[in-house]
N, C-alpha and C positions, 0 to 999 in steps of 0.2 A: 282624673286619675285614667280614665283611655284617652281619652285625645290629647294629655299630656304626652303618655307616654309616644305617643305616634308622631304628634311631636318632635319632641328626641328618634328617635327611630327614619324620618325624616332631615332630617339636618346630620346624620350620620352619614346619609345614604350621598347626598351631593356631596362629601367631603368635599373642597378641590383636588387633598392631598391624591384622593383616594383613585381622580381616572388624570392620568399625565394625558395635552392636547401635541400630538406632533404637529412639529416641523411643515407647515407645508412650502414644496417647491418652487416659488417666485422667478425662481432662474435661473437662468440657463448655461450648456456648453455653445462657447463659440465658437466652435467647432462642428456644429448642429446647425444651424443654422442657414449653409448654402443649401443642403437638401432641401430643409425644410420650406426653404421660401419654394426650389421648382413645384412644392407640394402646397404651398400655397396657389400664388404662382397658377397651380393646375385646381383651386377647387376656381380662385375668380373667375380662369374659364367657363368654366363648370358652372358657374353666377353667372358669363353672359355681360363680364366686363369687356368696357370700351379697354383697347389694346394702347391705347394712351396712360389709361386711367393702372394697366397689368404691367406697365411702362414705369411709368414716374414709383411703382410704387418697388418696383423693380434695384429700378437707381437709390433710390433711397434707404430701402436697407444694404442697399452696394456700399454706402456711404457711411452708410453704422456700421456694419463689418468689419468695414477697411480705415475707422479710427476704433475696433475690437480694437483690431491683432494689434495697431502701432501702437494703444497705450500698451501692452499689452493686458488685455480684460481676458479671461479665461472662463468668466461669467455673462454672461450679457442679465441685467435684472434691473430693482430698481434701482439708486444712486446709477448705473451707467448711463439708461438714461439720458434721466441729471445731468449729466458728464456732458453726453451727446451734444445735449439742444444746449447748453452753454457752451461746447466749441464752439454751434452753430453759430449765435446767437455773436459772438465773437467774431467770427469771418475765418475758424479750419475751418470748412465745405467750404472753401470759396477760394479762386487760380489768383485773383488780385490783395484775399488775404478782406475785403470788405466787408464787414458786418451786418448780418443779416437781422431784417425788420422782424418785430417782433409780430406781423404777420403770419411773415413762413418757417416764423418757429411752432408756430399757435398748428402752421397746418399740417409740418413735418409728424408733431402732440398727433394729434386725426390722424396724423394718415397711421400710424404707422398701430393706434393702437387695433382692428384687426385686425393684428399679423398678430394680435398675442394670443385674441381671443381665441382662434386658430390657432395657437398653438397649447392653449382649455383642453380645447373639443379634443386636440392628437391627442391627450395626452402627458400633453412637456412636459407640463405644469400641470399644477395642481387650482393655481390661482395668476391672476395675473398679475402683473406692476402695479397697470394701471388700476385695482384695483383692490391692494390690500393694503392693510391702516399699518402708516398710514397715508393718505392714496397718494394717488400723482401725479399733480394735481393741473391744467394746464397755462401756458405761460398766456401774465396778461397780456391786451393788446389792446391800451390807447388810442379810441376812440377821435377819430380825425378832425378838425377844424375846419370847413367849409369856409372859406371865405368868400362875400361879397363882394362882386368889382361892384367902387362906388359910382353914380351916374357919371361920373365925368369921363373915366374912362367909357363906359359905352358908348358917351356924346365924340367923344380921340378916337374909334370907329364904325362911321355912319353907314349903316348899310348892315354893316354885322347882325344886330342884335334888335327886331322890332323894338317899338317902344312902348309898353303900354301909358294908360294911363292908372294911376297907383288909388289905394284909397280913399274916399273923398275929406 
């Protein structure tokens, strides 16, 4: 009888209705980004990041900020990041309107992840949009197929590539 009473007590104590889960901040105000960008860049200098690294990240966050403002997004979170990556893939980030490669979009995805990790550490966000459920996953990058030269192509350019005997 005691065991049965303990089980009932445990079940009633762990009732999901008893404790509401707090809503985590996984997006932030767009207008806070410029000031926080400077903090992130200063942190990058402290970590001895190269000037090229810092310049590339500053430019990327500038494009993200421009996108958010032009589209009227007051917040920057998971949905806005997805929209940004689609925008980049479709060529909206390019002066000629040329679509970006999947590798470029994947690079941008990876380059923004440390910014949001920094924002969590700084207390601006409770959880990164990259880590919240369901997770924001990186764009798929197809593997490039390498097409080998045919023997005729190699013979057509004598002296360019030395021919080695193949396997027996």
